[in-house]
C-alpha positions, 0 to 999 in steps of 0.5 A: 529850149533855147537859152537866153543870150548871154548879153541878157544875163546878170553878173554876180559877184563873190568876194574871194578873201582867201583861196577857201572862198573859191572852193564852193564854186570850184565845181561850177567853174571847171564845169564851164572851163572844160566846155569853153577852154579845156586848159589845165591852168584854167582849172580850179586845181590850178587857180586855187593854190595860185590864189592861196600863195599869190592872191591879195584877198581883194579879189572877186569871183564873177559869175554870169547867169546861174551861179551854180551853171554859169555861161561865163566866169572870171576872177578879177581884182582891183588894179588902181584908181577905178581900174579892174583886170583879170586875176594874172599872177606871172604863173598863169599863162592866161587871164582868168576868164571864161566865156564861149569861144567866138562870143564877143567879149565887149558885151560881156565885159560891159556887163561885168564892168557895170557890176563891179563896185563904183567907181570902176572906169575901166576892166582889162582883160589880160592875156587873151588867146586868139584861138578862143577870142579872136581879136575884135576891132577897137571902138570908142570904149574898147582897145586891143593891145598886142602881147605876145605870139605863142607856139604849139605842135600838133601831135598828128602823123608819125614822129618820123615825119615830123622830125624829118620836117625840122630844120637840117641845123637842129637835126645836125646839132643833136646828132653832134652833141649826142656824139660827144656824149657817147664818145665820153661815155655818158649814159643819157636817159629820160624819166617822166615823174607822174606821182604826187610823192615824186613832186617835192623832190622833183621840184628840189631838183628843178630848183637846183637847175634854175639856181645854176643860172641867172635865177641863182644869182638873183635869189629867184630859183624855186626852193623850199620856202619860196612861194613859187615852190609852195604853189608849184608843189600844191599845184603839181601834187593836185594834178598828179593825184588826178594822174595829169602832171608830167615831170620830165627829167633828163639825165647824164649818168646819175645827174638830172641835167634838164627838167620840163614841168607839164600839166594836161587836160582836154587833149593838150599837154602844157609845158609850164616851166623848163630849166637845164644845168648851165654846167652842161650848156655846151651839149644842149641837154634841154634840146636833147630831152625835148627830142626824146620827149616829143618822140614819146608824145607822138608815139603815144598819140599814134597809139591812140592816147588822149593827148593831141597838142603841145602847148608852149604858152610862152613868147615865140623866140627863134628856138621855138620855130626849130620845133614848129611853124605854128603860132598865134597872138595872145593879146590884152583888151581894155573896156572903158566905162564911158568913151570919154575915158581914154580921151581924158586919159589922153589929154592928162597924160599930155599927148598922143603917145598915150592914145596907143593901146599900150598906154591902157592901164587897165589892159597893162597893169605894171604888176602883171605885164612886166612879168612873163607868163606862167611858162617861166622867166627869161634865160639863156639858150642851151644850144651853142649853135644859136645866138643868146636870146631871151625866152619866157619858158626858161631854157630855150630848146 
């Protein structure tokens, strides 16, 4: 029997006054997520602690069709007068939206907008991945907005071929840094922590690395008692219990000098956050770590392992282009209840400057778009051969 078209189904809303309210729907959410995206950070194991720590209690869970077997789903929250947006704390790389890849978004958003409490004048879908949702042309009620390009590495072929295709400057720079360390008698090694009992200490180590840079000066480094620590600990422990967390540590002798926090699902490993010790910036510790890490991942894939792609889910910076030539857009979209709403907004704002998609409050709420994706926050590079630059994933590699 052919299932009914999605635009013929109705949305059902469930209030999420706390993370516990999401639990009865977690299995249905995860089943849909595995079919339409296969991304670890859109699983309930990620979203539940995110709601617990960063939710306002005003979020709503929206399920399309049968709530026990939804055909699409979202977590939305009010974002100003008459506006709603997908749940989007800075730790979440994409907005909390699930629908079949390639399915037009405007009809789905229109149905959800009608289901939201009146007056819902606009619905913003934040940080949509064009891999799953190609960007549609703007229309009278639909507006798109550029956000970032994100990079990835396919684990295809052998590492030697991949490494030979990297730029000569990267390969020469790493040989130079390794020679410095060898001359100093420094012993380097990489360790991958995967057990729940490893998480608390690993996050303490990670926070120490963050505190060595600008985050330490601003007081935003991960540390026990900090909301980010509570979230990452709960989330990473949950993934580790399922065998899907990887906390990479790179050591100089007996000191951790660089780390990656990663989770995996559906053949993809996502690098959520990266940090390194500023005291060792001159010898590029996170770049050295990345080389060994990638070699291990390529070798495991060649041996038949399940992982087939490394995802950065951060803004493409110059250092990303040393590791891959592949990138794709992440964008926002806004649907207005009536076509005259954006025109009225332009009039009230007093000029054509507000006519651009970037002026869309539902697609670009200041609470979300002033922050970076979950991959981390801007930080200076640890590669001395390159000029200083920002990166939403922490330490450029």
